[in-house]
MDTraj code that builds the backbone (N, CA, C; nanometers):
import mdtraj as md
import numpy as np

residues = "MET THR VAL LEU ARG ARG ALA LEU ALA ALA ALA LEU ALA ALA SER ALA LEU LEU LEU TRP ALA ALA ALA PRO ALA LEU ALA GLY GLN ALA GLU ALA MET PRO ALA PRO PRO SER ALA GLU LYS VAL ARG ALA GLU LEU ASN THR LEU ARG VAL GLU ASP PRO HIS PRO MET THR GLY TYR SER ARG ALA LEU PHE PRO HIS TRP VAL LYS GLN ASP GLY THR CYS ASP THR ARG GLU VAL VAL LEU ALA ARG ASP GLY LEU GLY VAL THR GLN ASP SER GLU CYS ARG ALA VAL GLU GLY SER TRP TYR SER GLU TYR ASP GLY ARG VAL LEU GLY SER ALA GLY VAL VAL ASP ILE ASP HIS MET VAL PRO LEU ALA ASN ALA TRP ARG SER GLY ALA ASP THR TRP THR THR ALA GLU ARG ARG VAL PHE ALA ASN ASP LEU VAL HIS SER GLN LEU ILE ALA VAL SER ALA SER SER ASN ARG ALA LYS GLY ASP GLN SER PRO ASP GLN TRP LYS PRO PRO LEU TRP THR TYR TRP CYS GLY TYR ALA ARG ALA TRP GLY HIS ILE LYS TYR VAL TYR ASP LEU ALA VAL THR GLU THR GLU LYS GLU ALA VAL LEU GLN MET LEU GLY THR CYS THR GLU".split()
xyz = np.array([
    [9.6278, 10.1988, 13.2524],
    [9.6040, 10.1540, 13.1168],
    [9.6999, 10.1371, 13.0603],
    [9.6564, 9.9769, 12.9396],
    [9.7415, 9.9158, 12.8592],
    [9.8237, 10.0227, 12.7492],
    [9.8850, 9.9743, 12.6941],
    [9.9757, 10.0484, 12.5282],
    [9.8645, 10.0513, 12.4437],
    [9.7583, 9.9327, 12.4420],
    [9.6837, 10.0178, 12.3152],
    [9.5718, 10.0818, 12.3469],
    [9.5390, 10.1051, 12.5294],
    [9.4310, 10.2113, 12.5389],
    [9.5097, 10.3390, 12.5336],
    [9.6312, 10.3927, 12.5914],
    [9.7054, 10.4818, 12.5588],
    [9.6868, 10.5191, 12.4006],
    [9.7199, 10.3817, 12.3423],
    [9.7145, 10.4532, 12.1695],
    [9.5883, 10.4949, 12.1434],
    [9.4818, 10.4187, 12.1879],
    [9.3649, 10.4486, 12.1007],
    [9.2842, 10.5998, 12.2056],
    [9.3120, 10.5825, 12.2882],
    [9.3062, 10.7521, 12.3822],
    [9.3789, 10.8529, 12.2750],
    [9.4912, 10.8709, 12.2666],
    [9.5380, 10.9391, 12.2337],
    [9.5333, 10.9619, 12.0423],
    [9.4849, 10.8510, 12.0203],
    [9.4587, 10.9377, 11.8751],
    [9.2935, 10.9792, 11.9010],
    [9.2370, 10.9300, 11.9574],
    [9.1275, 10.9997, 11.9307],
    [9.0920, 11.0963, 12.0033],
    [9.1875, 11.1420, 12.1166],
    [9.1880, 11.2820, 12.1394],
    [9.2309, 11.4250, 12.0432],
    [9.3620, 11.3672, 11.9467],
    [9.4612, 11.4242, 11.8596],
    [9.3359, 11.4306, 11.7056],
    [9.2717, 11.3198, 11.7333],
    [9.2140, 11.3389, 11.5400],
    [9.0819, 11.4711, 11.6029],
    [9.0184, 11.4555, 11.7478],
    [8.9054, 11.5329, 11.7850],
    [9.0027, 11.6876, 11.7507],
    [9.1335, 11.6994, 11.7493],
    [9.1754, 11.8439, 11.7960],
    [9.2225, 11.8691, 11.6667],
    [9.2362, 11.7651, 11.5739],
    [9.3133, 11.7719, 11.4065],
    [9.1873, 11.8548, 11.3791],
    [9.0575, 11.7439, 11.4075],
    [8.9819, 11.8350, 11.3006],
    [8.9535, 11.9353, 11.3056],
    [8.8821, 11.9807, 11.4818],
    [8.8624, 12.1019, 11.5254],
    [8.9623, 12.2172, 11.4041],
    [9.0919, 12.2051, 11.4160],
    [9.1636, 12.3139, 11.3429],
    [9.1306, 12.2802, 11.2184],
    [9.1305, 12.1975, 11.1317],
    [9.1302, 12.2032, 11.0272],
    [8.9789, 12.1945, 10.9642],
    [8.8942, 12.1983, 11.0201],
    [8.7426, 12.1919, 10.9253],
    [8.7242, 12.3357, 10.8882],
    [8.7637, 12.4608, 10.8725],
    [8.7088, 12.5201, 10.7938],
    [8.8335, 12.4985, 10.6720],
    [8.8773, 12.4644, 10.6160],
    [8.9928, 12.4245, 10.5026],
    [8.9158, 12.3108, 10.4428],
    [8.8431, 12.2425, 10.5012],
    [8.7952, 12.1125, 10.4954],
    [8.7518, 12.1312, 10.2934],
    [8.6860, 12.2425, 10.2588],
    [8.7010, 12.2754, 10.1372],
    [8.7936, 12.2831, 10.0466],
    [8.9146, 12.3255, 10.0808],
    [9.0061, 12.3433, 10.0445],
    [9.1015, 12.2418, 10.0243],
    [9.2780, 12.2718, 10.0130],
    [9.3945, 12.1637, 10.0262],
    [9.3769, 12.1748, 10.1531],
    [9.3560, 12.0633, 10.2970],
    [9.4394, 11.9976, 10.3290],
    [9.5736, 11.9849, 10.3604],
    [9.6413, 11.9392, 10.4961],
    [9.7495, 11.8538, 10.5106],
    [9.7399, 11.7391, 10.4417],
    [9.8373, 11.7019, 10.3532],
    [9.8603, 11.5233, 10.3562],
    [9.8490, 11.4494, 10.4473],
    [9.8943, 11.3468, 10.3968],
    [9.8636, 11.2068, 10.5438],
    [9.9902, 11.2248, 10.6101],
    [9.9471, 11.2146, 10.7450],
    [10.0142, 11.2543, 10.7906],
    [10.1566, 11.1259, 10.8140],
    [10.2798, 11.1778, 10.7860],
    [10.4247, 11.1149, 10.7459],
    [10.4487, 11.0232, 10.8740],
    [10.4804, 10.8818, 10.8134],
    [10.5022, 10.7974, 10.9072],
    [10.6676, 10.8578, 10.9649],
    [10.7084, 10.7329, 11.1062],
    [10.8615, 10.8060, 11.1152],
    [10.9600, 10.7330, 11.0090],
    [11.1153, 10.7495, 11.0635],
    [11.1915, 10.6709, 10.9608],
    [11.1956, 10.5124, 10.9704],
    [11.2300, 10.4731, 10.8366],
    [11.2913, 10.3837, 10.8385],
    [11.3379, 10.2560, 10.9674],
    [11.4329, 10.3667, 11.0225],
    [11.5011, 10.3501, 11.0989],
    [11.4284, 10.3185, 11.2384],
    [11.3635, 10.4417, 11.2510],
    [11.2682, 10.4259, 11.3982],
    [11.1460, 10.2268, 11.3000],
    [11.0684, 10.2418, 11.2617],
    [11.0224, 10.1906, 11.1865],
    [11.0715, 10.0285, 11.2402],
    [11.1545, 10.0099, 11.1773],
    [11.2645, 9.9219, 11.2071],
    [11.2708, 9.8870, 11.3981],
    [11.2840, 9.9660, 11.4441],
    [11.2921, 9.9212, 11.5899],
    [11.1600, 9.9113, 11.6831],
    [11.0474, 9.9844, 11.6246],
    [10.8774, 9.9600, 11.6398],
    [10.8373, 9.7881, 11.5913],
    [10.9182, 9.7498, 11.4555],
    [10.8754, 9.6261, 11.4164],
    [10.9194, 9.5191, 11.5070],
    [11.0714, 9.5326, 11.5926],
    [11.1025, 9.4177, 11.6613],
    [11.0291, 9.3981, 11.8079],
    [10.9114, 9.5259, 11.8166],
    [10.8585, 9.4999, 11.9459],
    [10.7191, 9.4456, 11.9313],
    [10.7200, 9.4065, 11.8455],
    [10.5649, 9.3277, 11.8370],
    [10.6433, 9.2227, 11.8449],
    [10.4520, 9.1744, 11.8771],
    [10.4226, 9.0268, 11.8300],
    [10.4507, 8.9307, 11.7365],
    [10.4880, 8.8053, 11.7297],
    [10.5089, 8.7521, 11.6087],
    [10.4418, 8.6462, 11.6525],
    [10.2855, 8.6002, 11.5441],
    [10.2094, 8.4733, 11.5940],
    [10.1801, 8.4756, 11.4778],
    [10.0521, 8.3765, 11.4755],
    [10.0013, 8.3176, 11.3370],
    [9.8880, 8.4147, 11.3761],
    [9.7771, 8.4274, 11.2467],
    [9.6558, 8.5249, 11.2747],
    [9.5810, 8.4514, 11.3389],
    [9.4915, 8.5520, 11.3610],
    [9.3690, 8.4948, 11.4846],
    [9.2766, 8.4671, 11.3724],
    [9.1712, 8.3406, 11.4604],
    [9.0760, 8.3180, 11.3364],
    [8.9674, 8.4492, 11.2924],
    [8.8909, 8.4339, 11.1930],
    [8.8303, 8.5267, 11.1118],
    [8.6721, 8.5416, 11.1826],
    [8.6347, 8.4096, 11.2871],
    [8.5403, 8.3762, 11.3261],
    [8.4799, 8.5204, 11.4160],
    [8.3658, 8.5858, 11.3674],
    [8.2812, 8.6713, 11.4141],
    [8.3149, 8.8081, 11.3558],
    [8.3907, 8.8102, 11.2717],
    [8.4882, 8.9197, 11.1610],
    [8.3112, 8.9674, 11.1008],
    [8.3153, 9.0962, 11.0850],
    [8.2410, 9.2075, 11.0134],
    [8.2996, 9.3684, 11.0446],
    [8.2735, 9.4150, 10.8842],
    [8.3175, 9.5202, 10.8592],
    [8.1785, 9.6261, 10.9467],
    [8.1230, 9.6142, 11.0109],
    [7.9869, 9.6551, 11.0802],
    [8.0419, 9.7082, 11.2217],
    [8.1764, 9.5869, 11.2446],
    [8.2527, 9.6236, 11.3880],
    [8.3157, 9.7201, 11.4016],
    [8.3578, 9.7463, 11.3013],
    [8.4497, 9.8839, 11.2530],
    [8.3853, 9.9947, 11.2040],
    [8.3255, 10.0895, 11.2572],
    [8.2265, 10.1347, 11.2016],
    [8.2924, 10.2350, 11.1501],
    [8.2746, 10.2811, 11.0122],
    [8.3765, 10.3550, 10.9748],
    [8.3376, 10.4775, 10.8229],
    [8.4098, 10.5590, 10.8234],
    [8.3587, 10.7329, 10.7950],
    [8.1955, 10.7647, 10.8292],
    [8.2317, 10.8126, 10.9504],
    [8.1503, 10.8333, 11.0562],
    [8.1461, 11.0160, 11.0213],
    [8.0861, 11.0205, 11.0665],
    [8.1019, 11.2553, 11.0562],
    [8.2060, 11.2780, 11.1357],
    [8.2457, 11.3391, 11.0892],
    [8.3866, 11.4011, 11.1331],
    [8.3637, 11.5632, 11.2118],
    [8.2797, 11.6562, 11.1028],
    [8.2287, 11.7824, 11.0625],
    [8.1211, 11.8162, 11.0039],
    [8.0098, 11.8539, 11.1077],
    [7.8860, 11.8934, 11.0213],
    [7.8570, 11.7742, 10.8949],
    [7.8549, 11.8050, 10.7546],
    [7.8291, 11.6762, 10.7098],
    [7.9088, 11.5949, 10.6613],
    [8.0044, 11.6200, 10.6558],
    [8.1632, 11.5519, 10.6141],
    [8.1792, 11.4696, 10.7112],
    [8.1986, 11.3164, 10.6181],
    [8.2330, 11.1926, 10.7092],
    [8.4217, 11.2035, 10.6873],
    [8.4556, 11.0802, 10.7117],
    [8.6159, 11.0256, 10.7035],
    [8.6484, 11.0744, 10.5498],
    [8.5546, 10.9609, 10.4773],
    [8.6571, 10.9499, 10.3920],
    [8.6056, 11.0837, 10.2903],
    [8.5305, 11.1541, 10.2940],
    [8.5290, 11.3175, 10.2331],
    [8.6636, 11.4192, 10.3166],
    [8.7100, 11.4124, 10.3996],
    [8.8143, 11.5036, 10.4840],
    [8.8935, 11.4439, 10.4223],
    [8.9405, 11.2789, 10.4000],
    [9.0316, 11.2178, 10.3316],
    [9.0806, 11.2792, 10.1554],
    [8.8832, 11.2423, 10.0945],
    [8.9462, 11.3500, 9.9714],
    [9.0015, 11.4998, 9.9767],
    [8.9547, 11.5863, 10.0581],
    [9.0039, 11.7190, 10.0729],
    [9.1434, 11.7032, 10.0868],
    [9.1472, 11.6491, 10.1684],
    [9.3340, 11.6007, 10.2173],
    [9.4242, 11.5932, 10.1137],
    [9.3913, 11.4976, 10.0624],
    [9.4874, 11.4066, 10.0129],
    [9.5122, 11.4486, 9.8541],
    [9.3611, 11.5098, 9.8190],
    [9.3739, 11.5749, 9.6466],
    [9.3768, 11.7126, 9.5948],
    [9.4008, 11.7770, 9.5110],
    [9.4377, 11.8853, 9.4565],
    [9.3410, 11.9762, 9.3880],
    [9.2625, 12.1117, 9.4056],
    [9.2103, 12.1509, 9.3508],
    [9.0304, 12.0583, 9.3535],
    [9.0492, 12.0461, 9.5167],
    [8.9094, 11.9917, 9.5229],
    [8.8187, 12.0632, 9.5666],
    [8.6933, 12.0474, 9.5056],
    [8.6077, 12.1482, 9.5430],
    [8.4843, 12.0366, 9.5692],
    [8.4463, 12.0978, 9.6866],
    [8.3188, 12.0328, 9.7519],
    [8.1802, 12.0848, 9.7379],
    [8.0907, 11.9908, 9.7377],
    [7.9224, 12.0911, 9.7111],
    [7.8709, 12.1028, 9.9111],
    [7.7147, 12.1386, 9.8738],
    [7.6884, 12.1540, 10.0207],
    [7.6774, 12.0447, 10.1637],
    [7.7282, 11.9134, 10.0294],
    [7.6994, 11.8143, 10.1573],
    [7.8151, 11.7127, 10.1410],
    [7.9217, 11.8255, 10.1381],
    [8.0583, 11.7566, 10.1497],
    [8.1179, 11.6782, 10.0008],
    [8.0394, 11.7052, 9.9562],
    [8.0854, 11.5675, 9.8536],
    [8.1659, 11.6426, 9.7529],
    [8.3463, 11.5517, 9.6948],
    [8.4043, 11.6363, 9.6720],
    [8.3470, 11.6140, 9.4819],
    [8.3050, 11.7170, 9.3970],
    [8.2313, 11.6952, 9.2897],
    [8.3622, 11.7791, 9.2081],
    [8.4684, 11.7793, 9.2358],
    [8.6023, 11.8827, 9.1316],
    [8.7040, 11.8279, 9.1792],
    [8.8306, 11.8345, 9.1023],
    [8.9627, 11.7681, 9.1939],
    [9.0560, 11.6645, 9.0757],
    [9.1638, 11.6756, 9.1706],
    [9.2204, 11.5179, 9.0960],
    [9.2744, 11.4819, 9.2125],
    [9.3010, 11.3131, 9.2131],
    [9.4238, 11.2572, 9.3208],
    [9.5202, 11.1659, 9.2142],
    [9.6895, 11.2163, 9.3523],
    [9.7679, 11.1206, 9.2755],
    [9.7446, 10.9811, 9.3484],
    [9.7120, 10.8400, 9.3020],
    [9.7629, 10.6932, 9.3837],
    [9.8688, 10.6598, 9.3887],
    [9.9133, 10.6662, 9.5204],
    [10.0696, 10.6112, 9.5279],
    [10.0716, 10.5152, 9.5236],
    [10.0039, 10.4018, 9.5126],
    [9.9918, 10.2719, 9.5190],
    [10.0456, 10.2311, 9.3504],
    [10.0241, 10.3118, 9.2749],
    [10.0003, 10.2453, 9.1098],
    [10.0794, 10.3609, 9.0237],
    [10.0822, 10.5189, 9.0793],
    [10.1204, 10.6011, 8.9885],
    [9.9978, 10.6693, 8.9084],
    [9.9218, 10.6184, 8.8740],
    [9.7871, 10.6918, 8.8510],
    [9.6837, 10.8237, 8.8979],
    [9.7276, 10.9167, 8.7958],
    [9.6172, 11.0161, 8.8315],
    [9.4943, 11.0327, 8.8126],
    [9.3780, 11.1040, 8.9003],
    [9.2843, 11.0338, 8.9225],
    [9.1813, 11.1842, 8.9373],
    [9.0636, 11.1737, 8.7972],
    [8.9824, 11.2665, 8.7834],
    [8.8472, 11.3007, 8.8383],
    [8.8519, 11.1817, 8.9606],
    [8.6372, 11.2079, 9.0019],
    [8.6839, 11.0932, 9.1204],
    [8.6363, 11.1360, 9.1822],
    [8.6289, 11.0974, 9.3193],
    [8.5405, 10.9911, 9.3398],
    [8.4888, 10.9506, 9.2111],
    [8.4085, 10.8371, 9.2387],
    [8.5179, 10.6980, 9.1942],
    [8.6501, 10.7363, 9.1635],
    [8.7111, 10.6344, 9.1157],
    [8.8487, 10.6113, 9.2222],
    [8.7813, 10.7179, 9.3490],
    [8.9238, 10.6956, 9.3875],
    [8.8454, 10.6103, 9.5539],
    [8.9191, 10.5181, 9.6047],
    [8.9310, 10.4677, 9.7001],
    [8.9633, 10.5431, 9.8309],
    [8.9040, 10.5408, 9.9239],
    [9.0158, 10.5640, 10.1081],
    [9.0175, 10.4310, 10.1440],
    [9.1744, 10.4033, 10.1501],
    [9.2025, 10.2406, 10.1655],
    [9.2652, 10.2951, 10.3026],
    [9.2294, 10.1513, 10.3951],
    [9.3117, 10.1632, 10.5357],
    [9.4494, 10.0794, 10.5526],
    [9.5434, 10.1554, 10.5231],
    [9.6707, 10.0958, 10.4859],
    [9.6725, 9.9707, 10.5812],
    [9.6299, 9.9449, 10.6948],
    [9.6139, 9.8238, 10.7373],
    [9.4838, 9.7886, 10.7203],
    [9.4277, 9.6762, 10.7031],
    [9.2634, 9.6785, 10.6380],
    [9.2418, 9.6165, 10.7862],
    [9.0850, 9.6541, 10.7688],
    [9.0243, 9.6074, 10.8721],
    [9.0438, 9.4720, 10.9075],
    [9.0324, 9.3665, 10.8158],
    [9.0321, 9.2588, 10.8270],
    [9.2266, 9.1922, 10.9031],
    [9.2635, 9.2446, 10.8559],
    [9.4088, 9.2417, 10.8943],
    [9.4181, 9.2759, 11.0815],
    [9.3642, 9.3723, 11.0672],
    [9.3905, 9.3809, 11.2368],
    [9.2804, 9.3359, 11.3088],
    [9.1781, 9.2838, 11.2161],
    [9.1145, 9.1632, 11.3249],
    [9.1742, 9.0096, 11.3319],
    [9.2308, 8.9927, 11.2533],
    [9.3380, 8.8446, 11.3020],
    [9.4636, 8.8517, 11.3509],
    [9.5165, 9.0432, 11.3501],
    [9.5964, 9.0838, 11.4186],
    [9.6260, 9.1578, 11.6240],
    [9.4721, 9.0999, 11.6101],
    [9.4345, 9.1580, 11.7868],
    [9.3565, 9.2167, 11.8185],
    [9.2567, 9.3055, 11.6757],
    [9.1331, 9.4214, 11.7117],
    [9.0611, 9.3140, 11.7111],
    [9.0435, 9.1524, 11.7051],
    [8.9561, 9.0832, 11.7611],
    [8.9105, 9.0946, 11.9192],
    [9.0128, 9.1785, 11.9490],
    [8.9611, 9.1383, 12.0896],
    [8.9065, 9.3005, 12.1953],
    [8.9247, 9.4097, 12.0684],
    [8.8883, 9.5316, 12.0911],
    [8.7111, 9.5649, 12.1147],
    [8.6791, 9.6456, 12.1848],
    [8.5723, 9.7310, 12.1795],
    [8.5331, 9.7755, 12.0208],
    [8.4070, 9.7800, 12.0564],
    [8.3931, 9.8858, 11.8802],
    [8.4022, 9.9935, 11.8672],
    [8.4247, 10.0842, 12.0172],
    [8.4415, 10.2228, 12.0240],
    [8.6156, 10.2549, 11.9896],
    [8.7078, 10.1416, 12.0326],
    [8.8546, 10.1101, 11.9942],
    [8.8521, 10.0905, 11.8554],
    [8.7445, 10.0270, 11.8547],
    [8.7892, 9.9772, 11.6273],
    [8.7187, 10.0851, 11.5543],
    [8.6414, 10.1495, 11.6233],
    [8.5997, 10.3008, 11.5547],
    [8.7415, 10.4178, 11.5124],
    [8.7903, 10.3965, 11.6214],
    [8.9198, 10.4458, 11.6446],
    [8.9913, 10.4762, 11.4923],
    [9.0216, 10.3323, 11.5313],
    [9.1283, 10.2574, 11.4033],
    [9.0392, 10.3083, 11.2719],
    [8.9525, 10.2456, 11.2648],
    [8.8708, 10.2727, 11.1455],
    [8.9139, 10.4373, 11.0510],
    [8.8668, 10.5104, 11.1702],
    [8.8905, 10.6711, 11.0987],
    [8.9811, 10.7467, 11.1589],
    [9.1410, 10.6960, 11.2025],
    [9.2378, 10.7569, 11.2088],
    [9.3175, 10.8432, 11.1105],
    [9.2836, 10.9556, 11.1321],
    [9.3420, 11.1041, 11.0668],
    [9.4816, 11.1492, 11.1286],
    [9.5180, 11.0622, 11.1982],
    [9.6277, 11.1405, 11.2946],
    [9.7628, 11.0839, 11.2719],
    [9.7244, 10.9387, 11.2013],
    [9.8453, 10.8777, 11.1956],
    [9.8416, 10.7911, 11.0240],
    [9.9466, 10.7639, 10.9668],
    [9.9309, 10.6946, 10.8591],
    [9.8385, 10.5835, 10.8305],
    [9.7491, 10.5868, 10.8293],
    [9.6518, 10.5179, 10.8359],
    [9.5284, 10.5010, 10.6963],
    [9.4840, 10.6480, 10.6515],
    [9.4044, 10.6185, 10.5773],
    [9.4578, 10.7077, 10.4418],
    [9.4511, 10.6721, 10.3045],
    [9.5356, 10.7286, 10.2134],
    [9.4338, 10.7242, 10.0862],
    [9.4152, 10.8263, 10.0091],
    [9.3244, 10.8428, 9.8793],
    [9.4181, 10.6895, 9.7825],
    [9.3678, 10.6227, 9.7520],
    [9.4312, 10.5423, 9.6102],
    [9.3459, 10.5360, 9.4817],
    [9.4035, 10.4735, 9.3874],
    [9.2933, 10.3823, 9.2603],
    [9.1642, 10.2979, 9.3742],
    [9.0708, 10.2705, 9.3441],
    [9.0141, 10.2065, 9.3273],
    [9.0050, 10.0581, 9.3143],
    [9.0827, 10.0528, 9.1842],
    [9.1629, 9.9189, 9.1352],
    [9.2925, 9.8599, 9.1935],
    [9.3472, 9.9597, 9.2799],
    [9.4666, 9.9560, 9.3110],
    [9.4303, 9.8664, 9.4958],
    [9.3130, 9.9678, 9.5265],
    [9.2747, 9.9073, 9.6797],
    [9.2122, 9.7709, 9.6815],
    [9.1257, 9.7661, 9.5518],
    [9.1010, 9.6489, 9.5963],
    [9.1638, 9.5092, 9.5247],
    [9.2662, 9.5455, 9.4741],
    [9.3971, 9.4055, 9.4285],
    [9.4218, 9.3655, 9.5284],
    [9.4547, 9.4924, 9.6113],
    [9.5066, 9.4665, 9.7761],
    [9.4060, 9.4106, 9.8533],
    [9.2968, 9.4077, 9.8729],
    [9.2257, 9.3598, 9.9644],
    [9.2184, 9.3456, 10.0856],
    [9.2296, 9.2771, 10.1745],
    [9.3280, 9.2814, 10.3188],
    [9.4124, 9.1744, 10.3336],
    [9.5048, 9.1993, 10.2442],
    [9.6326, 9.1358, 10.2216],
    [9.7581, 9.2131, 10.3053],
    [9.8189, 9.0959, 10.3585],
    [9.9365, 9.2015, 10.3812],
    [10.0478, 9.1951, 10.3600],
    [10.1847, 9.2402, 10.3798],
    [10.2780, 9.3053, 10.2494],
    [10.3612, 9.1557, 10.1900],
    [10.3245, 9.0507, 10.2567],
    [10.3480, 8.9201, 10.2188],
    [10.2998, 8.8808, 10.1080],
    [10.1732, 8.9159, 10.1198],
    [10.0971, 8.8769, 9.9898],
    [10.0326, 8.9921, 9.8533],
    [10.0737, 9.0736, 9.9301],
    [10.1122, 9.2052, 9.8185],
    [10.1496, 9.3718, 9.8534],
    [10.1966, 9.4113, 9.7218],
    [10.2852, 9.4946, 9.7345],
    [10.2398, 9.6464, 9.6139],
    [10.2481, 9.7667, 9.6540],
    [10.1673, 9.8038, 9.5881],
    [10.2767, 9.8175, 9.4332],
    [10.1797, 9.8325, 9.3395],
    [10.2914, 9.8072, 9.2047],
    [10.3760, 9.8497, 9.1382],
    [10.3452, 10.0004, 9.2289],
    [10.4652, 10.1182, 9.2650],
    [10.5328, 10.0931, 9.3245],
    [10.6924, 10.0874, 9.2570],
    [10.7598, 9.9776, 9.3887],
    [10.8293, 10.1120, 9.4447],
    [10.8316, 10.2413, 9.4312],
    [10.9112, 10.3667, 9.4561],
    [10.7747, 10.3822, 9.5667],
    [10.6783, 10.3161, 9.5524],
    [10.6557, 10.3580, 9.7074],
    [10.6421, 10.2481, 9.8308],
    [10.7248, 10.1433, 9.7977],
    [10.7078, 10.0312, 9.9169],
    [10.8083, 10.1058, 10.0220],
    [10.8992, 10.2106, 10.0392],
    [10.9168, 10.3112, 10.1798],
    [10.8123, 10.3192, 10.2671],
    [10.7549, 10.4388, 10.1505],
    [10.6535, 10.4996, 10.2716],
    [10.6019, 10.3578, 10.2576],
    [10.4909, 10.2740, 10.1786],
    [10.4015, 10.2014, 10.2930],
    [10.4637, 10.0955, 10.3845],
    [10.6044, 10.0471, 10.4098],
    [10.5994, 9.9953, 10.4591],
    [10.6365, 10.0164, 10.6254],
    [10.6968, 10.1904, 10.5698],
    [10.7001, 10.2646, 10.6846],
    [10.5605, 10.2817, 10.7148],
    [10.4827, 10.2685, 10.7117],
    [10.3226, 10.3450, 10.7001],
    [10.2695, 10.2328, 10.7821],
    [10.2768, 10.1102, 10.7378],
    [10.2525, 9.9524, 10.7493],
    [10.3353, 9.9336, 10.9527],
    [10.4081, 9.9143, 10.9376],
    [10.5054, 9.9121, 11.0456],
    [10.4153, 9.9474, 11.1860],
    [10.4175, 10.1433, 11.1318],
    [10.4047, 10.1956, 11.2418],
    [10.3099, 10.1574, 11.2490],
    [10.1808, 10.1737, 11.1843],
    [10.0372, 10.1770, 11.2552],
    [9.9964, 10.0387, 11.3197],
    [10.0872, 9.9119, 11.2716],
    [10.0635, 9.8076, 11.3678],
    [10.1386, 9.8724, 11.5298],
    [10.2518, 9.8748, 11.4906],
    [10.2792, 9.9336, 11.6609],
    [10.2417, 10.0247, 11.7270],
    [10.1439, 10.1396, 11.6717],
    [10.0725, 10.2132, 11.7522],
    [9.9678, 10.1635, 11.8100],
    [9.8625, 10.0833, 11.7096],
    [9.7924, 10.0180, 11.7985],
    [9.8201, 9.8530, 11.8353],
    [9.9475, 9.8207, 11.8330],
    [9.9809, 9.7090, 11.9510],
    [9.9310, 9.5421, 11.8697],
    [9.9170, 9.5576, 11.7186],
    [9.8861, 9.4767, 11.6989],
    [10.0462, 9.3844, 11.6398],
    [9.9846, 9.2067, 11.5895],
    [10.0458, 9.1607, 11.5742],
    [10.1180, 9.1387, 11.4097],
    [10.2255, 9.0824, 11.3904],
    [10.2947, 9.0163, 11.3177],
    [10.2990, 8.9106, 11.2556],
    [10.2688, 8.8690, 11.1462],
    [10.2920, 8.7410, 11.1094],
    [10.4649, 8.7271, 11.0746],
    [10.5248, 8.6234, 11.0983],
    [10.7073, 8.6209, 11.0754],
    [10.7093, 8.6377, 10.8513],
    [10.6038, 8.6020, 10.8028],
    [10.6464, 8.5999, 10.6750],
    [10.6556, 8.7549, 10.6487],
    [10.4770, 8.8043, 10.7108],
    [10.4755, 8.9990, 10.6880],
    [10.5667, 9.0692, 10.7866],
    [10.6349, 9.0162, 10.8717],
    [10.7512, 9.1274, 10.9280],
    [10.8461, 9.0957, 10.7936],
    [10.9186, 9.0200, 10.7494],
    [11.0191, 8.9625, 10.6963],
    [11.0118, 9.0943, 10.5205],
    [10.8478, 9.0597, 10.4902],
    [10.8279, 9.1315, 10.3792],
    [10.8533, 9.3094, 10.4340],
    [10.7692, 9.3405, 10.5563],
    [10.8328, 9.4673, 10.5642],
    [10.9554, 9.5444, 10.6126],
    [11.0339, 9.4330, 10.6225],
    [11.2133, 9.4637, 10.6545],
    [11.2760, 9.4869, 10.5021],
    [11.1945, 9.3819, 10.4008],
    [11.2638, 9.3864, 10.2813],
    [11.2275, 9.4987, 10.2030],
    [11.1103, 9.5503, 10.2623],
    [11.0422, 9.7015, 10.1854],
    [11.1160, 9.8123, 10.2378],
    [11.1690, 9.8213, 10.3700],
    [11.2194, 9.8940, 10.4179],
    [11.3572, 9.9084, 10.3751],
    [11.4061, 9.8127, 10.3287],
    [11.5612, 9.7915, 10.2263],
    [11.5164, 9.8809, 10.1381],
    [11.4237, 9.9544, 10.0874],
    [11.4320, 10.0430, 9.9741],
    [11.4399, 10.1781, 10.0311],
    [11.4844, 10.1905, 10.1358],
    [11.4703, 10.3247, 10.2062],
    [11.5646, 10.3747, 10.1061],
    [11.6002, 10.5418, 10.1207],
    [11.7064, 10.5508, 10.1171],
    [11.7234, 10.6764, 10.2358],
    [11.6570, 10.6997, 10.3538],
    [11.7023, 10.7260, 10.4854],
    [11.6216, 10.6811, 10.6288],
])
top = md.Topology()
chain = top.add_chain()
for i, resn in enumerate(residues, 1):
    res = top.add_residue(resn, chain, resSeq=i)
    for name in ("N", "CA", "C"):
        top.add_atom(name, md.element.get_by_symbol(name[0]), res)
traj = md.Trajectory(xyz[None], top)
């Protein structure tokens, strides 16, 4: 089994276990986004990644990354993350967040309505495609797009998520520079977990952001 297959299998198995354990608490305050490794470890992980030019976008479609799939009853991935990352979250019978507040790590905004919260893929789907996910199966891309085990999904302001788009850290960084350390650790680790490539400028930007870490 390849490194990629092992990573995907582990993520899928751990995700299923996590959701089973967390199901009774989905309407309350669940655990926060899984923390990425230390800056030192992520630096070491980055040095194992392939450095190459982006793959072409030929054939790309978000539909090839089935996301916001059902996780528990009527709750889909988005709703699980909203409950996990928010404070005082109340959900209705359809698992929709009708009350709560969310702190957007990207720009420091406090959001009082789920309608202005986006669930961001730390490594965007299109970036993953350009980095090697173009060779995956749809089932593998589904695991990546709904990964609750690693630091891949985070609730942020819709405006910051849309400003980011599918850009890598050499093209876009969180406006709130105090989150650069966490962002770089998460980005580098996700690339490592899924054996995705980085460009030279992307790697340099991640290393620069890791330089803001104090531990």
